[in-house]
C-alpha positions in Angstrom: -22.3 -1.0 8.4 -18.7 0.1 8.5 -16.0 -0.8 6.2 -13.6 -3.3 7.3 -10.1 -4.2 5.9 -10.1 -7.3 3.7 -6.9 -8.4 5.4 -6.3 -7.6 9.0 -2.7 -7.8 9.9 -1.6 -7.8 13.8 1.3 -7.1 13.6 1.4 -5.7 10.1 3.7 -7.5 7.8 5.6 -4.5 7.1 6.5 -2.1 9.8 5.7 1.4 9.0 9.3 2.7 8.9 12.2 2.9 6.4 13.9 -0.3 7.7 10.7 -2.4 7.7 9.9 -1.2 4.1 13.5 -1.7 2.9 13.6 -5.2 4.5 10.4 -6.1 2.6 11.5 -4.9 -0.8 14.0 -6.7 -3.1 16.9 -5.6 -5.3 16.3 -2.8 -7.6 12.9 -1.9 -5.8 15.0 -1.6 -2.6 17.6 0.5 -4.3 14.7 2.7 -5.8 13.1 3.2 -2.4 16.2 4.4 -0.9 17.1 6.7 -3.8 13.6 8.5 -3.6 13.8 8.5 0.3 17.3 10.1 0.2 16.3 12.5 -2.5 13.2 13.7 -0.8 12.9 17.0 0.9 11.7 16.7 4.5 8.1 17.6 3.7 8.0 14.9 0.7 9.5 12.1 2.9 6.2 10.9 4.5 4.8 10.6 1.0 7.7 8.5 0.0 7.4 6.3 2.9 3.6 5.9 2.6 4.0 5.0 -1.1 6.6 2.4 -0.6 5.0 1.1 2.4 1.9 0.4 0.2 4.3 -1.2 -2.5 6.0 -3.4 0.4 2.7 -4.6 1.5 1.7 -5.6 -1.9 4.9 -7.3 -2.5 4.5 -9.5 0.6 0.8 -10.1 0.2 0.3 -14.0 0.6 -2.5 -13.5 -2.0 -0.6 -11.3 -4.3 -0.1 -13.8 -7.1 -3.9 -14.5 -7.2 -4.6 -10.8 -7.3 -2.2 -10.2 -10.1 -3.6 -13.1 -12.1 -7.2 -11.7 -11.6 -6.2 -8.2 -12.8 -4.6 -9.7 -15.7 -7.5 -11.9 -16.5 -9.9 -8.9 -16.0 -11.9 -10.7 -13.1 -10.5 -8.5 -10.3 -13.3 -6.6 -8.6 -12.9 -2.9 -9.2 -14.7 0.4 -7.8 -14.4 3.9 -8.9 -12.6 6.3 -6.8 -16.0 8.3 -6.3 -17.5 5.3 -4.8 -14.6 4.5 -2.4 -14.5 8.2 -1.3 -18.3 8.0 -0.5 -18.2 4.9 1.3 -15.1 6.1 3.4 -17.0 9.4 4.1 -20.3 7.5 5.1 -18.2 5.4 7.6 -16.8 8.4 9.2 -13.4 7.9 7.7 -10.8 10.6 6.8 -10.5 11.4 3.1 -7.4 13.5 2.2 
């Protein structure tokens, strides 16, 4: 058995570039994204883009409200980082 994403997006809701990320974020979050990106050293910029792409994907998730409610209610399924890493390795995935 291999791990499959819960939601498969083709094309992805948020393009993996600065413009796509900025368009998906609103107001103060967009400003914070630009502030961090512009302040980042070249070797840090990829990490900033990766972080904010994840934030933008969460912000645009059609089921986002349901997931937030489940997290607040304590009914959201969770797993440990160790279990997630183990499953990823077993599936042949890269673990950084």
